[in-house]
C-alpha positions in Angstrom: 89.6 -51.6 -44.5 90.1 -55.1 -45.8 87.5 -57.8 -45.9 90.0 -60.6 -46.7 89.1 -63.9 -45.0 90.3 -64.6 -41.5 94.2 -65.4 -41.1 96.0 -64.9 -38.1 93.6 -62.2 -36.6 90.2 -60.9 -37.8 90.3 -58.3 -40.7 88.2 -55.2 -40.1 85.0 -54.8 -41.9 84.8 -52.0 -44.3 81.8 -49.7 -43.9 79.6 -48.5 -46.5 81.4 -45.4 -48.2 78.5 -43.5 -49.0 75.1 -43.0 -47.1 72.6 -45.1 -48.5 69.2 -43.6 -49.7 67.6 -44.2 -46.5 70.5 -42.9 -44.2 70.9 -40.0 -46.5 67.6 -38.6 -45.3 67.9 -39.8 -41.5 67.2 -36.1 -40.4 63.9 -36.3 -42.3 62.9 -39.6 -41.1 63.9 -38.3 -37.5 61.6 -35.3 -37.8 58.9 -37.5 -39.3 59.1 -39.9 -36.2 59.0 -36.8 -33.8 56.0 -35.6 -35.5 54.5 -39.0 -35.4 55.3 -39.7 -31.6 53.6 -36.2 -30.9 50.5 -36.9 -32.7 50.2 -40.5 -31.4 50.9 -39.0 -27.9 48.0 -37.0 -28.1 45.8 -39.5 -29.7 46.6 -42.4 -27.5 48.3 -41.3 -24.3 47.4 -44.4 -22.3 49.4 -46.6 -24.5 52.7 -44.5 -24.1 52.3 -44.2 -20.4 51.7 -47.7 -20.0 54.9 -48.5 -22.0 56.7 -45.7 -19.7 55.5 -47.6 -16.8 57.2 -51.0 -17.8 60.4 -50.5 -15.8 62.5 -52.8 -13.5 65.0 -51.2 -11.2 64.6 -47.8 -12.9 65.3 -49.2 -16.2 62.4 -49.1 -18.9 62.2 -52.5 -20.5 61.0 -51.4 -23.9 63.7 -48.8 -24.2 66.2 -51.2 -22.9 65.4 -53.4 -25.9 65.4 -50.9 -28.3 68.7 -49.4 -27.1 70.4 -52.9 -27.5 68.9 -53.3 -30.8 70.6 -50.0 -31.8 74.0 -50.5 -30.2 74.8 -54.2 -30.8 74.9 -54.0 -34.6 77.1 -50.9 -34.3 79.8 -52.7 -31.8 79.5 -55.8 -33.8 81.8 -53.8 -36.4 84.6 -53.2 -33.5 87.5 -55.2 -34.0 89.5 -55.1 -30.8 92.7 -56.3 -32.6 92.5 -52.7 -34.2 94.0 -51.5 -30.9 97.3 -52.7 -32.1 97.3 -50.0 -34.6 97.4 -47.3 -32.1 101.2 -46.8 -32.3 101.0 -46.1 -36.3 98.9 -42.7 -35.8 99.7 -41.9 -32.2 99.5 -38.1 -33.0 96.0 -38.4 -34.2 95.2 -40.9 -31.2 96.5 -38.8 -28.3 94.4 -35.6 -29.9 91.2 -37.5 -30.4 91.5 -39.0 -26.8 92.5 -35.5 -25.5 89.4 -33.9 -27.2 87.0 -36.7 -26.3 87.7 -37.2 -22.8 89.5 -33.8 -21.6 87.6 -31.3 -23.6 84.4 -32.1 -24.9 82.5 -33.2 -21.8 83.6 -30.1 -19.9 82.9 -27.8 -22.8 79.5 -29.0 -23.3 78.8 -28.5 -19.4 80.2 -25.0 -19.9 78.2 -24.4 -22.9 75.3 -25.8 -21.2 75.7 -23.4 -18.2 76.1 -20.6 -20.5 73.3 -21.0 -22.8 70.7 -23.0 -20.9 71.6 -21.9 -17.3 71.9 -18.2 -18.2 71.4 -16.8 -21.8 68.2 -18.8 -22.6 66.9 -19.2 -19.0 64.0 -16.7 -19.3 62.7 -18.6 -22.3 62.8 -22.2 -20.9 60.8 -23.9 -18.3 62.5 -23.1 -14.8 61.9 -26.4 -13.5 63.7 -28.3 -16.5 66.8 -26.2 -16.5 69.1 -28.4 -14.7 67.6 -31.5 -16.4 68.4 -29.9 -19.7 72.1 -29.5 -18.8 72.3 -33.0 -17.5 71.1 -34.2 -20.7 73.9 -32.1 -22.6 76.4 -33.5 -20.4 75.4 -37.1 -21.0 75.5 -36.4 -24.8 79.1 -35.0 -24.8 80.4 -37.8 -22.3 79.6 -40.5 -25.0 81.8 -40.3 -28.0 80.3 -41.5 -31.3 81.1 -45.2 -32.6 79.3 -46.7 -35.7 78.3 -43.6 -37.4 82.1 -42.3 -37.7 82.6 -45.2 -40.1 80.3 -43.4 -42.6 81.6 -40.1 -41.9 85.3 -41.3 -42.1 84.7 -43.1 -45.5 83.0 -40.0 -46.8 86.5 -38.1 -46.2 88.7 -41.2 -47.6 89.8 -41.2 -43.9 92.5 -43.8 -42.8 90.3 -46.8 -42.0 92.8 -48.5 -39.7 93.0 -45.3 -37.6 89.3 -44.9 -37.6 88.8 -48.5 -36.4 91.6 -48.3 -33.9 90.3 -45.0 -32.5 86.8 -46.4 -32.1 87.8 -49.5 -30.4 90.1 -47.4 -28.0 87.1 -45.1 -27.4 84.9 -48.1 -26.3 87.5 -49.3 -24.1 87.6 -46.2 -22.3 84.1 -45.4 -22.3 83.6 -48.8 -20.1 85.5 -47.1 -17.2 85.3 -43.4 -17.8 81.8 -42.6 -18.7 80.2 -43.1 -15.3 82.9 -40.8 -13.4 82.9 -38.2 -15.8 79.1 -37.8 -15.9 78.8 -38.1 -12.0 81.6 -35.4 -11.7 80.0 -32.9 -14.2 76.4 -33.4 -12.7 77.8 -33.1 -9.3 79.5 -29.7 -10.3 76.4 -28.6 -11.7 74.4 -29.4 -8.4 72.5 -32.3 -9.8 71.9 -35.3 -7.7 73.7 -38.0 -9.0 71.9 -41.5 -8.7 74.9 -43.4 -8.6 73.2 -46.8 -8.5 71.1 -46.0 -11.6 74.3 -44.5 -13.5 76.4 -47.7 -12.8 73.6 -49.9 -14.0 73.1 -47.9 -17.0 76.7 -48.2 -17.8 76.5 -52.1 -17.3 73.4 -52.5 -19.4 74.2 -50.1 -22.3 78.0 -50.3 -22.5 79.5 -53.6 -20.8 76.9 -56.0 -21.6 76.4 -54.8 -25.3 80.3 -54.7 -25.7 80.7 -58.5 -24.4 77.8 -59.7 -26.3 78.8 -57.9 -29.6 82.1 -59.3 -29.4 81.2 -62.9 -28.6 78.6 -62.6 -31.6 81.7 -61.3 -33.8 83.9 -64.0 -32.7 81.3 -66.7 -33.6 80.5 -65.3 -37.1 84.1 -64.9 -38.1 84.9 -68.7 -36.6 81.8 -69.8 -38.8 82.7 -68.3 -42.0 85.2 -65.7 -41.8 85.1 -62.0 -42.7 82.6 -62.7 -45.5 80.0 -64.3 -42.8 80.5 -61.4 -40.7 80.1 -58.7 -43.4 76.6 -60.8 -44.4 75.5 -60.4 -40.8 76.2 -56.8 -40.7 74.4 -56.0 -44.0 71.2 -57.9 -42.6 71.5 -56.0 -39.3 72.1 -52.7 -40.8 68.5 -51.3 -40.9 67.8 -52.8 -37.3 69.8 -49.9 -35.7 68.2 -47.1 -37.5 64.5 -48.6 -37.2 65.2 -49.1 -33.2 66.6 -45.5 -33.1 63.2 -44.3 -35.0 60.9 -46.4 -32.9 62.6 -45.0 -29.5 62.1 -41.4 -31.0 58.3 -42.1 -31.5 58.1 -43.4 -27.8 60.0 -40.7 -26.3 58.1 -37.8 -28.3 54.8 -39.5 -27.4 55.4 -39.1 -23.9 56.9 -35.5 -24.3 54.4 -34.3 -26.9 52.4 -32.2 -24.6 55.4 -30.3 -23.4 56.8 -29.8 -27.1 53.5 -28.7 -28.4 53.3 -26.2 -25.5 57.0 -24.9 -26.0 58.2 -25.5 -29.7 61.1 -23.1 -29.2 62.9 -25.4 -26.6 63.9 -27.7 -29.2 65.7 -24.8 -31.3 67.2 -23.5 -28.0 68.7 -26.8 -27.1 70.1 -27.3 -30.3 72.3 -24.2 -30.2 74.8 -25.5 -27.5 74.9 -28.8 -29.3 75.8 -27.3 -32.7 78.5 -24.8 -31.2 80.0 -27.9 -29.4 80.2 -30.1 -32.6 82.2 -27.2 -34.7 84.0 -26.2 -31.6 85.6 -29.7 -31.0 85.7 -30.5 -34.5 88.0 -27.5 -35.1 90.1 -28.1 -32.1 90.8 -31.6 -33.1 91.7 -30.7 -36.6 93.9 -27.9 -36.0 95.7 -29.5 -33.3 96.5 -32.6 -35.7 97.8 -30.0 -38.2 100.0 -28.5 -35.6 101.5 -31.6 -34.7 101.7 -32.9 -38.1 99.3 -35.7 -38.5 98.2 -36.7 -42.1 94.9 -35.4 -43.6 93.6 -38.8 -43.8 94.2 -39.1 -40.1 93.1 -35.6 -38.8 89.8 -35.7 -40.7 88.3 -38.9 -38.8 90.0 -37.4 -35.6 88.1 -34.2 -36.0 84.8 -36.2 -36.8 85.3 -38.6 -33.7 85.9 -35.5 -31.6 82.9 -33.8 -32.5 80.1 -36.4 -32.7 78.4 -38.3 -30.2 77.2 -42.0 -29.2 73.7 -40.5 -28.8 71.9 -44.0 -28.5 73.9 -44.4 -25.0 73.3 -40.8 -24.1 69.3 -41.2 -24.8 69.4 -44.7 -22.8 71.3 -43.2 -19.9 68.9 -40.0 -19.7 65.8 -42.1 -19.6 67.3 -44.4 -16.9 68.6 -41.5 -14.9 65.8 -38.8 -15.1 62.8 -40.7 -16.9 61.1 -40.5 -20.3 59.6 -37.1 -19.9 62.4 -35.3 -18.4 64.3 -32.4 -19.9 67.5 -34.5 -19.9 65.8 -37.2 -22.3 64.7 -34.2 -24.6 68.1 -32.8 -24.8 69.7 -36.1 -25.8 67.2 -36.5 -28.4 67.7 -33.2 -29.9 71.3 -34.2 -30.2 70.0 -37.1 -32.6 68.1 -34.4 -34.6 70.9 -32.3 -35.6 73.6 -35.0 -35.6 73.4 -35.9 -39.4 73.2 -32.4 -41.1 75.7 -30.9 -38.7 78.2 -34.0 -39.0 77.6 -33.7 -42.9 78.6 -30.1 -43.0 81.8 -30.9 -40.9 82.6 -33.6 -43.7 82.2 -30.8 -46.1 84.3 -28.3 -44.4 87.2 -30.7 -43.7 87.4 -31.6 -47.5 87.3 -28.2 -48.5 90.3 -27.2 -46.4 92.5 -30.1 -47.4 94.8 -27.7 -49.3 95.4 -25.6 -46.4 95.7 -28.5 -44.0 98.6 -30.2 -45.9 100.3 -26.9 -46.5 100.6 -26.5 -42.8 100.9 -30.0 -41.7 104.1 -30.5 -43.6 105.5 -28.3 -41.2 105.0 -29.8 -37.9 104.2 -26.9 -35.5 102.9 -24.6 -37.9 99.3 -23.4 -37.3 
């Protein structure tokens, strides 16, 4: 992605091509924050309960601030002008949109019903079964955004495709997230609090997208792509710090339940991991069958598999509360995201010769 000065339209800002020292060990920091939250929740439960009670219209204010700090720096990278690139890589676009919106939420719902609702039911608290499934649905209904820049660059993926696909995903998410979540929660016989769901979409999608785009335009107008890149560099640590602080807060409130039943984390991770590999493999093989270039198929597989867990966590808290099984399920998604997605990157790179041998003949599997 070019970072040349602004001419007729904003140039996309290139993401870092390799994970930094801190990001490389994100799973470790996540685990440490989970541990810190559990310990602090036992030591000072009153502090966490006070923070959990700071709500307005069922929206927790500390979490809202932390979520905005996570989301806005990520959305600041999105260039709406990238939507003009859709036609160049239409095969990859169609594949990823299909996986993200027609397969992924429904496959996760099915996996949730299979694993959580049936196979693992005897080992999970009965009162939280539906809430766990709801959290999995929220996780799958929000396609990943900013972290895809990292995964794609690790693959040497086509940067304009990655950027335009993310911009398209965000556009679709504004109108599709609430209906899909409402439909799947309804099919799961879970009461849908529509007012809270729509408020979550407004707070955690619409407002951040508008704020980020206004900020982006202001930075580009002030100093072009270089000014925007400097702002992104300064904001880089903010998203991760806000994420880790949210985890401490979440697990401070959920600590007692986790200490009592640590196996819940492992069981919730199973459908999430299965879903990642299933959707990544589906997008990858479909792209191969229709003749997409490997540099498009790789990012397509990664975008189709990963999740916008910041939005999922925020929506789960708003809909079901801090101490709900839904909130816990979305946080487990954070825990497994980095190692699982890095393994997908590895597999896609290793299978490049196989992919290119088949993709040279559209229709071959």
